[in-house]
C-alpha positions in Angstrom: 33.1 54.3 -57.2 29.5 52.9 -57.5 26.6 54.4 -55.5 26.2 51.1 -53.7 29.8 51.0 -52.5 29.5 54.7 -51.4 26.5 53.7 -49.3 28.5 50.8 -47.8 31.4 53.1 -47.0 29.1 55.6 -45.2 27.4 52.8 -43.2 30.8 51.4 -42.0 29.6 48.0 -43.2 26.6 48.3 -40.9 28.7 47.7 -37.7 25.8 48.4 -35.3 23.5 46.0 -37.1 26.2 43.3 -37.2 26.8 43.7 -33.5 23.1 43.2 -32.8 23.1 40.1 -35.0 26.2 38.8 -33.2 24.3 39.0 -29.9 21.4 37.1 -31.4 23.7 34.4 -32.8 25.2 33.8 -29.3 21.8 33.4 -27.8 20.2 31.0 -30.3 21.3 28.2 -32.0 21.5 23.1 -48.2 23.8 23.7 -50.0 24.6 20.9 -52.4 27.0 18.3 -51.2 30.2 18.5 -53.2 33.4 16.8 -52.4 35.4 19.6 -53.9 34.1 23.1 -54.6 36.6 25.5 -56.2 34.7 28.5 -54.7 36.0 27.5 -51.2 39.4 28.2 -49.8 40.8 25.7 -47.3 44.0 25.9 -45.2 46.7 23.4 -45.6 49.3 22.3 -43.0 53.0 22.1 -43.6 55.3 19.1 -42.9 55.6 20.1 -39.3 51.9 20.0 -38.8 51.4 23.8 -38.7 49.4 26.1 -40.9 49.5 29.8 -41.6 47.7 32.2 -43.9 46.5 35.8 -43.8 42.8 36.4 -44.7 40.5 39.3 -44.8 36.8 38.8 -44.0 34.6 40.7 -46.4 31.3 42.5 -46.0 27.9 41.4 -47.2 27.3 41.5 -50.9 25.0 44.0 -52.4 21.4 43.0 -51.6 22.3 41.0 -48.5 22.5 42.2 -44.9 24.9 39.7 -43.2 28.5 39.0 -44.1 28.2 35.4 -42.7 25.7 32.6 -42.6 25.6 29.8 -40.1 24.4 26.2 -40.7 23.8 23.4 -38.3 24.3 19.8 -39.6 24.5 16.2 -38.4 27.1 13.7 -39.4 27.2 10.2 -37.9 27.1 6.5 -38.8 24.2 4.2 -38.0 24.6 0.7 -36.5 24.8 -0.9 -40.0 27.6 1.5 -41.2 25.4 3.8 -43.3 26.1 7.5 -43.0 23.6 10.2 -42.0 25.1 13.5 -43.2 22.5 16.2 -43.6 21.9 19.9 -42.8 19.6 20.3 -39.8 16.3 22.1 -40.1 17.1 23.8 -36.8 19.1 26.2 -39.0 15.8 27.5 -40.2 14.3 27.4 -36.7 12.2 24.3 -37.6 11.9 21.0 -35.9 14.4 18.3 -37.0 14.0 14.6 -36.6 17.6 14.0 -35.3 17.3 16.8 -32.7 14.0 15.3 -31.6 15.4 11.8 -31.3 18.5 13.1 -29.5 16.3 15.0 -27.0 14.3 11.8 -26.4 17.4 9.8 -25.8 18.9 12.4 -23.5 15.8 12.7 -21.4 15.6 8.9 -20.6 18.4 9.6 -18.1 20.2 6.5 -19.2 23.9 7.1 -19.8 24.1 4.7 -22.8 21.3 6.8 -24.4 23.1 10.0 -23.6 26.3 8.7 -25.2 24.4 7.9 -28.4 22.9 11.4 -28.4 26.3 13.0 -27.9 27.7 11.1 -30.9 24.8 12.4 -33.1 24.8 16.0 -31.8 24.6 18.7 -34.4 27.6 20.7 -35.4 27.8 24.4 -36.3 29.5 25.9 -39.4 29.9 29.5 -40.6 30.3 30.7 -44.2 31.8 34.0 -45.2 33.5 35.7 -48.1 37.3 36.2 -47.7 40.1 37.7 -49.6 43.3 35.7 -49.4 46.1 38.1 -48.5 48.8 35.5 -48.0 48.9 31.8 -48.5 52.4 30.4 -48.3 51.4 26.9 -49.3 49.4 28.1 -52.4 50.6 31.6 -53.4 48.4 31.4 -56.5 45.4 32.0 -54.2 46.7 35.4 -53.0 44.6 38.4 -54.0 41.6 36.2 -54.9 38.1 36.0 -53.3 36.8 32.7 -51.9 34.1 31.3 -49.7 35.4 30.2 -46.3 33.8 27.6 -44.1 34.8 27.7 -40.4 33.7 26.8 -37.0 33.0 28.2 -33.6 36.6 28.7 -32.5 37.3 31.1 -35.4 33.9 32.8 -35.0 34.8 33.4 -31.3 37.9 35.4 -32.6 35.5 37.5 -34.7 33.3 38.0 -31.7 36.2 39.1 -29.5 37.2 41.7 -32.1 33.7 43.1 -32.3 33.0 42.9 -28.6 36.4 43.3 -26.7 36.5 42.3 -23.1 38.6 45.2 -21.8 37.9 48.9 -21.8 41.3 49.8 -23.3 40.5 47.7 -26.5 38.7 49.3 -29.4 35.9 47.4 -31.1 36.7 46.5 -34.7 34.4 45.3 -37.5 36.6 42.7 -39.2 34.3 42.7 -42.2 34.8 46.4 -43.1 36.7 47.3 -46.3 38.1 50.5 -44.8 38.3 50.0 -41.1 38.6 46.2 -40.8 41.6 44.1 -40.1 43.5 41.2 -41.7 43.2 37.9 -39.8 46.3 35.8 -39.2 45.2 32.2 -39.3 47.5 30.1 -37.3 46.9 26.3 -37.0 48.7 23.8 -34.7 48.1 20.2 -34.1 47.1 19.7 -30.4 46.3 16.1 -29.3 45.6 15.3 -33.0 43.2 18.1 -33.6 43.5 21.4 -35.4 43.9 24.3 -32.8 43.3 27.9 -33.7 44.1 29.6 -30.3 47.1 31.6 -31.7 45.1 33.1 -34.5 44.7 36.8 -34.3 43.6 40.0 -36.0 46.2 42.6 -37.1 45.9 46.3 -36.7 43.1 48.2 -38.5 43.9 48.7 -42.2 42.2 49.6 -45.5 41.8 46.6 -47.8 43.0 48.2 -51.0 44.6 51.6 -51.8 41.7 52.8 -53.9 37.9 52.5 -53.8 37.9 51.3 -57.4 40.0 48.3 -56.3 37.7 47.7 -53.4 34.7 47.8 -55.6 36.3 45.1 -57.9 36.7 42.9 -54.8 33.1 43.5 -53.7 31.8 42.5 -57.1 33.8 39.3 -57.1 32.1 38.0 -53.9 29.6 35.3 -53.6 26.0 35.5 -52.3 25.5 33.7 -49.0 21.8 33.5 -48.6 21.7 30.3 -50.6 23.2 28.5 -47.6 20.0 29.1 -45.7 17.5 29.0 -48.5 14.8 26.5 -47.5 14.8 25.0 -51.0 18.3 23.7 -50.3 17.1 21.7 -47.2 15.4 18.4 -47.3 11.9 18.3 -45.8 11.2 16.9 -42.3 9.6 13.8 -43.8 12.6 13.2 -46.1 15.1 13.6 -43.2 13.0 11.3 -41.0 12.9 8.6 -43.7 16.7 8.9 -44.1 17.2 8.7 -40.4 15.0 5.6 -40.1 17.0 4.0 -43.0 20.4 4.8 -41.4 19.3 3.5 -37.9 17.6 0.4 -39.1 19.8 -0.4 -42.1 16.7 -0.7 -44.3 14.2 1.4 -46.2 11.5 0.4 -43.7 8.7 2.9 -43.0 9.1 2.0 -39.3 9.3 5.1 -37.2 12.4 6.1 -35.2 10.5 5.5 -31.9 10.0 1.8 -32.9 13.7 1.1 -33.1 15.0 -1.1 -30.3 16.7 1.0 -27.7 17.6 0.5 -24.0 14.5 0.6 -21.8 13.5 3.9 -20.2 14.6 4.4 -16.7 11.9 4.5 -14.0 13.8 7.0 -12.0 13.7 10.7 -12.7 16.9 11.8 -14.5 19.0 14.5 -12.7 19.3 16.5 -15.8 17.0 16.7 -18.8 18.9 19.4 -20.7 19.1 18.8 -24.4 22.5 17.5 -25.8 21.9 19.8 -28.8 23.4 22.7 -26.8 26.8 21.1 -26.8 29.4 23.1 -28.6 31.2 22.1 -31.8 34.8 22.3 -32.7 36.4 23.4 -36.0 38.2 20.0 -36.2 34.8 18.4 -36.8 34.9 19.9 -40.3 38.2 18.4 -41.3 36.8 15.0 -42.1 33.2 16.0 -42.8 33.6 16.5 -46.6 35.3 13.1 -46.8 32.5 11.4 -44.9 30.0 13.2 -47.2 31.6 11.6 -50.2 31.3 8.2 -48.5 27.6 8.8 -47.8 26.9 9.8 -51.4 28.6 6.6 -52.6 26.4 4.3 -50.5 
């Protein structure tokens, strides 16, 4: 067993540090666009509209601290049919032109403006390494390591495992090789959307019988820091130019503020909270890759 793996085993995959980071992620809010990336595993539904797989979330790779990364993005169509699909600079705790425009719209107090802002709100995605334990639709994936993109609903399941609500429940670090737990992903169609409510973690178990096998899995994982590397995000000016182009249907240098919008209300709005705080759903991701392809083809 390598020295690095031995240190990881002693640290219990940094459970205390992960718990602190989990608390931060609950308080606060580019990768290259590819229509298909073989590094990623995606669930698939059967003929009845249900999906099932058993996954194991994996710890951070050597040299990184966190076993997940999170990215905010925007995906919406402008009045002329052009798509705006970009990662948000708020991921990096920087100002973003869409968030600024959404806040301006929301703060007018006009319901029509608020509805526009709702449609353009940012969406949250998480990225982790997983080992596919069971994949009935594609058994050839079993035993292999993949990247997995998922949303808030699944991340809530991870949060519940790490911070159980009841005293008789023991906290579990799902990302631990030795004291983690397999995740039974169960998908149903509810009102046309993918629902993950029945998904759950199994009992605590060791990932592999030997540390040598575990080390091989660890070495097969992918680095995650690239997802939040500033070099993979467009600059504020580039995003603003793209936003102007999508909203006006031209390549004009006209600013977003100059676009014709409903007049501001003279009355003081009852609520001026930002729409950016609205939560996202995992089902938002189902069509995002398809829309990304459409945007690239424009």
